[in-house]
N, C-alpha and C positions, 0 to 999 in steps of 0.2 A: 814283789807285790802283785804280780799279774800272772801267776802260774797256777794250774790245778793242783790242789794240795788236799786230796782226799786222805783221811786218816788210813794208815795201813799198819799191819802187825810189825812191831819193832823187834825182830829177832836180830841178835848181833850177827854181823856179816861173818861168814867163814873167810879165813885167811886166803883160801883158794878162789874166792868169788867176791873180790872187794869192791868191784864196780856194781853199785847198787841202783835199782830203778828208783827207790825212795831213799832220800838223804834227810834224816831228822835234823842233822846239823844246819842244813841249808833252810828248813823250815823255821828252825830257831833264829838263824841269821836274818830271815825275812822279818821275823818279829822284832828283832833288834833294830833293823833298818827303819821300819815304820814308827817305832817308839822314839828313835832319833829324830825323825821328820816332825812328828807331832809335838815333841818336846821343844824342838828349836822354833817352830812356828808359833806355838802358843806362848813362848817366852818363859817356859817352866824351867828349861836347862839350855844353856848356850852351848849346843852341840851341833855341829854341822856334819855333812857327809852321808846323811841317810839316803838321800837320792842316788848318791854315787855308788853306795853299796848295792842298792836295788838295781842299778843298771848293770852291775857285774853279774848279779845273780840271774837277771833276765838273759843276758848274753850266754851264760853257762848252760841254763836249763833249755832254752830254745835251741841254741847251737847244739847241744847234745842230742836232742830230738831230731833235728835236721840231719846231723852227721851220721847218726845211727840208721836213718832211713836210706841215706845215700849208700852207705856200706851195705845194706841189705838188698836194695832193689836198684842201685845206680841212678835213682832219680828221687824226686820229691813230689808227692801228691799235693799240689797247691791247693786243690779243693779241700782236702781234708785238713791241711795245715791252716788255712785261712778260716775254715768253718770252726776249728777249735778255738782260734783267737776271737773270732766273732762272737761265739757262744760265751766265752769267758769275759770279754771286755764290753761288748756294745750294750747289752741290756742294763747293766748297772750304771754305765756312763750316761745312758739316756735318761734313766731315772733322776740321777744327780743334776744333770744339765737343766732338765724341766723343772725339777724341784726347787732348784736354786733360783731359777727365774721367778717362780711363784712367790717364794719367800722375799725376793727383792721387790716384786710389784706390791705386795702386801705391806711391807715395813721399811723398805729402804727409800732413799731419796728419789722422787721422780725425776729429778735432773740427771741422775745417773743411770736411770733404767735402760735407756736405749744403748748407752755404752756397754752396760753389762750384757744386754742381749747380743750385741755384735760379738763380745767375747765368747758367749755362749755358743754362737754359730761357729766361731773358729775353733772351739774346743770339740764340738760334735764332728767337725770335719778333720780333726787331728792336726790342725795347723796352728795352734795357739802359740807355740813357741815362735813362730815367725811373725805372728802379730805383734808379740812383745818386742821382738827385734825392731820391727817397723816403728812402733811407738816409742822406742828407746827407754823402756820401763826399767826402773831401779827396783829389782826384786825385793831389796831390803829397806826400801823407803817405809817410813812410819808416819806419813802425813795424810792418811785417809785416802790416797789415791789408788790403792790397791783394789783389784778387781776380784770378786769371789771365785772367777774362773782361772785366776793367774796360775795355780798350781798345775793346771792341765798341760803346761809346757812340757813337762817330762813324760807324760803318757803320750803326747803327740810325738816325741822323739822315738819312743819304743814302737809306736804303731807305724810310723815311717819305716823303721828297722824291719819290721815284720813283712812289710811289702816287699822291700828289696832283698833282704837276707836270703830267702830260699832260692831265688833266681840266681843271685850272685854265687852261692855256695855250690849249687849244682854245676854251673859253667866252670868255675875255677877247680872243682873236684875232677870233673871230666878232662880238663886240660892237664891237671896234675898227673893223673893216671896215664894220660897219653904221652907225656913227656918223661916223667920221672918214675912211673909205675908205683907211686906212693903219694903221701899227702904233703911232699915238700913245698910244692907251688901254693897250696892252701895255706900252709904256715907262713910262707913268704909274704903271701897277699895280705893275711891278717896282720902280720907284723908292720907291713907297709902301711896299712890303715892306721893302726895304733900310733906309729910314729908320727905320720903326717897330720892326723887329727889332733893328737896331744900338742904337737909343736904349734899348730894354728891356735889351739886354745890358750896356750901359754903367751903367744906374741899378740893375739887379739885383745887379750885382758887389759893391757895398758893403752891400746889404741881405741878400742870400741867395746867397753865392757858388756853392754847388752847383747851384742852380737856374739861375743865369746860365751856368755853365760847361757843363752837360750838357743843358739843355733845347732843344727843337727851335726854339721860337719866338725864343730869343735868339741862335741860330746860324744860322737859315736865311737871314739876309741875305748871308752869305758865299757860299752856293751861289747865291743869286739874283743876286748881283753877276756871277758867271760867266755866268748866263743873259742878263743885260743886255749883256754883252760880246758874246755870240753874236748878240743881236738887232741890234747895231750893227756886226757884222763886215764887211757889205758897205761901209758908209761907211768903216770904219777902214782897209779894204783900198786906199782912194784916197789915203791920206795920203802925203805926200812920204817916199820911201824913206830918205833921209838922216835926216829927223827920226824915222822909225820905228825906225831902228837905234840912235839915241841913246836913244830912249824904252826900247827893250828892255834895253839895258845899264843904264840908270838903274833899271829895274825889278829886274833881278837884284841890283844893289847895294842897292837898297832893301829887298828881301826878306831878304838875308843880314845886312845891317847891324842892321836893326830886330830881327830874330830873335835876334841876338847881344846886343842891348841889354836884352832881356827878362830879368829876374833872378827869384830866389826871392821877392823883395819886391814884385814887380810885381803889381798886382791883375789878375786874369784872369778872363774875357776882357777886360772893360773897354775901354779905349781902345787897349790895347797891340796887340791882334790886327790892328788896322787896317793897321799897317805891312806885315807880310807879305801881307795880302790885297791892298792896293793895289800893292805890288811885283809880285805874280804877275799882277794885272790889267794892269800896264804891259808885262810881257814878252808877255802874249797879245795885247794890243792892237797892239803894235809888230809882232809877227810876222804879223798879218793882212796887212800890206803886203809881206811876204816880202822884207825887205831883205837884201841879200847879205852886209852887214858887221854885222849884228845879233848878238844874244846867241845866236842859233842856231849861230853859228860854234863856240861853246863847248859848247852843249848838245846838238848833234848829233854824237855818237860811238858806236862800237859798245858801249862799256862802259855808257854811260848807257842806250843802247837796250835792252840785255839786262836791266839792273837795272829799267828801267821795265816790261819785260815780266813780271817776276817779283815786281813791287812789292806786288800784292795779297797774295800768299802770305807775303812778308816781314812785311807789316803784320799778317796773322793770327798768325804763329807767334812773333814775336820777344818779345811781352809774356808769354804763357803760359810760354816758356821762362825768361825772367827771373825771374818770380815763383816758379816751381817749382825753379829751379837749386839754391838752398841745400839742398832735400830731395834732389835727385838726386845732388848730390856730397857731402852730409853735412858741409859746412863753410860758414863765413860767405863771402858773395861778396866776392871780391877785385877789384881793378882789372883784372887780366888775365882774370878770369871774365867780365868785361863784354864783352871782345872775343870771347871764346869764344861767349858767347850769341849775339852778333850774327852770328858766322860760322856757327855751327849752325843758326841759324833761317834764314839765307840759303840754306844748302844744302837744308833742308827745303822752303823756298819753291821752289827750282828743281825739286826732285823732284815737288812737287805741281803745279807749272806743267805739266809734261810728262805726268804720270800721271793728273791729274784735270781741270784747267782746260781744256787744249787738246782733250781728249777730248769734253767736253760742248759747248764753244764752237763746235767745228768739225764736230760730227756732222751729216751731211747730212739725215738724217730729222728731227732736231729743228729744224734751220733751215728746211727746207721746210714743215713743219707746226708752227706756232707753238702749238697746243694740246698737242702733245707736249712742247715745251720747257717749257711752263707745268707740265705734269704731271711732268716729270722734276725740275724745280726744287722743285715742291711736295712730291714724295716725299722729296727730300733734306732739305728743311726738316722735314717730318714725322718723319723718321728721327731727326734731331737732337733735336727736341722730345721725341718719344716716349722716346728713350734717357735723356734727362734726367729725364723724368717717372718712368721705371721705376727709375732710380738713386735716386731719393728714398725708395724703400721698402726699399733694400738695407740690412742692418744693418752697423753699424761693424765694420771689420776690426781690432777691438781688444778685449782681454779685458774692457774696461770694460762691454761690452754684456751680458755674462753675470755680471758681478760684482754681488753683492748688498750689499757692505760700503758703509757710509756714512763720511763724514768723522768721525774720532774726535777727542777733545779734546786728545790729546797733541801739543804742538808745542814752543815754547820753554819750558824749565825753568830752565835756567842756561846759562852759556857753554859748559859741557861738551856740552851737547845740540847746540850749534852745531858744535862741533868733530867731534863724531860724525857729524853730517850730512855735513860736508865730506869724510869718507871713504867715504861711501855710493856704491854703484854701480847697485844695482837698485831698482826701484820696488815698493813692497810692494802687496799685493791691495787694502788699504784705500785707498791713494791712487789706484790704478787705478780703483776703484769711484767715487771722487770726481771724477775728471777731467771727465766729460761736463758736470758741473754747476759747474765751477770758475769759468767766465766770469760766472757769476751770484753768485759768493761774494765780494760786494763790500758796503761799507757801506750799510746800509738806514736807519739812524737819522739823525736831525738833517736838515739841509738843505744843498743846494749849488745856487747860482744858475747858470743857463746863460749862455752867452756874451753874448747880446744884453741881459740885465738890466743896467740902468744905476744902480740904487739898491737898497741892502739895506732890506728891510722885515721887521720882526720878525713871525714867525708861530708859531703853537702848535707845529708840528712841528720848529722850530728849537731847542726847549728839550727836552733829554733828561736822563738821570741820574735824579735825584730832583727833580721839578718843584716840590715843596713845601719843598726844602732852603733853609736860611737863608743859606748861602753860595753864591756864583756863580763858575763857571769859564767863561771864554770861550775857545773854540777857533777861532782865526782864520787864514785862509790860503787857499790854492788847492786843487786836488784832492788835493795831497799832505798837506793838513790834513784834508780830507773822508775820506780813507782810514782815518783813526783814529777816525772817529765812534762806531763800535760798541763800541771798546775804552773810550772816554771814557764811554759810556753806562753800561757795567758798573762802571767805577770810580766814577762819580758815584752810582750806586745803592748801591754798597757803602759809600761815605763820607757818604752822605746829603746830597749836594751837587747843586745844579742846574748843569747844563752847558748853555750856549748856543753853538750852532755858527754860525759865520759864514764861509762858504766860497764861492768863486766859481771856476769852472774856468778855468785859465790865467792867474789874477789873483794876482800876488804881493802880500803886504801892505806890501812895501817900495816905496818911492816912486821908481821908475825907469821909463823908457819901454819899453813892451813892444809888439812887432809880433806880432800875432795871426795864426798861420798859416791859420786857417779863414776870417778876414775878409780876409786879404791887405792889411792896413793897421794903422795904429797903434791900439792897444786902448784907445780912449777911454772905452768902457764901464767898463773896470777902474779907471780914475782917479776917475770919478764915484762908482762903487760904493764904492771905498776911502774916499773923503771921507765918504760917508754911513755907513759903518761907524764911523769915528772919532767922528762926531756922535752915533751910537747908544750908543758906549761911554761917553760923556760923560753921557748920560741914565741908562744902566744901572748905572754905578758898580760893576763886577765886583770881586771879591776877587782874582782871578787871571786874567791874560791869558796864553794859550799861543799862541806864534807857530810856524807851521809852513808851509813852502813848498818847492817844487821848486827847487834851485839852478840859476840860469841864468847864462850868460857875460854878459848884459846888466846883471847887478846891479852897482850902484855903492855905494861906502862912504857917499857923501853921501845916497843914497836910503835906505840901511839906517839911517843915523843919523837921519834926519828921521822915519822911522816909529817907532823906538824912543824918540825924544825925545817924540814925540806920546803914545805909550802910557804912558811914564813919568809924563807929566803928569796921567794919569787917577787916580793914586794906587794902582793896582792892582800886585800883585806880578807881575813878569814871568818867564815860563818860555819858553826857546827849545828847540824840539824839532828837532834836526838832521835834515837830509834823509835819507831812506832811500836805499840803494844802488839803481843802475839795473841790471836784469838784461840789457839789451841785446837781447832778443828776446821774443817771445810765449812765455811759460814753459809754459803748458798745452799748446800745440802742440808744442813742443820735447820735452816729457815723453812725449806720446803717441806720438811717433815714436822715442824712445830709451828704451823701457821697460827694456831690459837693461843700458843703460849711460847713466844720468842724469848722469854727471859732465860729459858734453858740454853739459849744460844749465846747469851752474854758470858763475860768471863770477870771474875773477880780481879780487881785491880793489882793485888799482890801476885796473882798468878800470871797476868798478862805482862807484867814488867819483869820478864825473866832476866836473870844475871844481873841484879841490881847493883852489886859490888863492881862489876866490870863497867856498867853504865855509868856509875859515879866516877870511877877512875878515868874513863875517857873524857868526861866532861871537865874534870879537874886539869887534865892535861891540854885540852883545847882552851880553856881560860888561861892557862899559864902562858900560852903562846898568843894570847891577845884575840882569840876568836870570840866573836859575838855568838850568844847561844840562842837558839830557837827550840823551846822546850815544846814538843809536839803532844805531850800527854794531855794537857787540857782540851785539846781538840778531839780526844778519843775517850776520856774517862771522867766520871763525876761519880760522887757518892760511893766511892770505893768499887764501882762497877764500870766495866768498859763494854758499852752496848755494841751489838752487831748491826743495828740500824739506827741512824740518826737522822731525824727529819723524815724524808722520803727517800733516803739513800742507803743502800747496803754498803757498809764500810769496807768490807774485805771481798775480793772476788775469788780467794782460795783460802788456804789455811795460813797465810802469812802475809800477802800483799794487799794494799788498799786499792780500791776501785778508782778509776780515773775520774769519775764523775764526782766522787765524794772529795778527792784531793783537790779538785778545783774550787770546791766551796770553802776550802781552808785558807783562801788568799788573804783574808783579814789577819790570820795568824802568822802568816809568812811575810807579807809585803812590808810592814813597818821596818823590820830588822834589816831586810835587803836594801830598802831605800837608804836607811842610815849608813849602812856599809858602802853603798855606791857613793854617797856623799863624801866619803872618806873622813 
């Protein structure tokens, strides 16, 4: 998606000159790759591997250019090479980075703007992939946390390759001629990089998925594979044309079939990306022999040629539009909206191709004087980075920046307060003043174990409430138990009771199989952690065990019964805290963009209470084993609406969890049942 693709005359290659400067099959494959990327991102077709195909293409094309220059001159003109890359990539990148920031400023949540701008700065400096590693981003998350610059991770890897590759190839090629008088050392070096990088990508997927997915050293093998193909292109051009034709068709089939077989449960990158990578390699290898009946017959057509020409711009614009679309249209993205995003971003790509890309790529002065090309690209990069740096000091375009009001204590008082909130349309000055800090308004008391923790260990900070209390309440569950920690701390202090928190992110206390999205595999750490909690309960002998977790469709009656049976055997009184409603979007972001009509940030009761069958099943099992039930719904929903603001409290600090301040106002809802359970 990042290589010069000027239209050339497509005369069939003579069998005596099969190595062609222009490869229409590669141009067509570039179109296939970008269509795979856009289709997958927009949710039109669940097909993965488009970026992986693009990596192989970039390696082959850039590697071929570098190796040809080394063969001809024994060196690489770094100024000419980098000038070509700068002219091709930097101007369009700068336009997209700045344009996305402008759209975000005008339409997106002011609370996210600075975060977006920081991502834009990282993107303009070609290090977005490392920023995503640092923040532990889940690329496939669908919770409103994605950045409009997130897709720049792959461009960052390619640009890092462009800096290192020419230097590395010149050195290795020189050493290879010195020692072997041929390219043996180059081939060995490339195979070593492929083997080492792919091994790291495979092993890191289960240990640190964001690192494996985004980092350069776990992805560089895909680009290097393309370079290896370029190294062997002369040899590949001599293969039998019939075999080459079959190979290219098998490659196209391999690319598409393996890409379609990758699902949301497939650990990525892991082993799965090898399918699209090898498929693309087979297409390229077969095409080196220029078979007349190869996959080029399908890939070489005017439509694919045009899409290939504008593929870079389509890659740049489709993701920002997809992420910002809900803000632009002020409604939740529908299936038809996904097509609108694909079409709108394609039209933007076409406009940018003619208005920006071609002007810089074909400028005679920039081509003739490489230093001018580098300067032009450097200035474009500097403009993008400078604009992002400047935007970091711009104040929020929201009344919150001048409001001095803090969060007040009024929240839930009774069911009438929820009913009143359901009718509210405007955001009060007090809530506006609290919005910028709402993301930090989460539980701070007690403990919650991270994903990789496989065993619960009692620590001093897991004990809250009244640590000297004679009776003990255990609050056990996942993050939907942890969100209540501060409320239980206050209740424990008021009742003179010790509260022990036992929580682990994404880990239900109920015994059923969980696939962790972050790990892209079965959550074995949850199973071992749960067993250690049961053991700890046997030693702790609490008076009351409160179970709380997020309702999931993976829940089973057998798993729920197994857990409540184990808990019942401890001799503790059991309390089941029903799951809180799901807001369906990032609530602070929504409120910040709908100050005068917050009703659009509320959710219908039937939508918020997801998986009602599973909720009912869990409640029945809890009651079967004698658990008292605390129904949380009256504290969140009334008149078939679940408000996002109740009293002067924002109810959720993200797209799933309740704020600490609101949870503490729900003491009247929680305390009576807990007092009764403590009394035995």
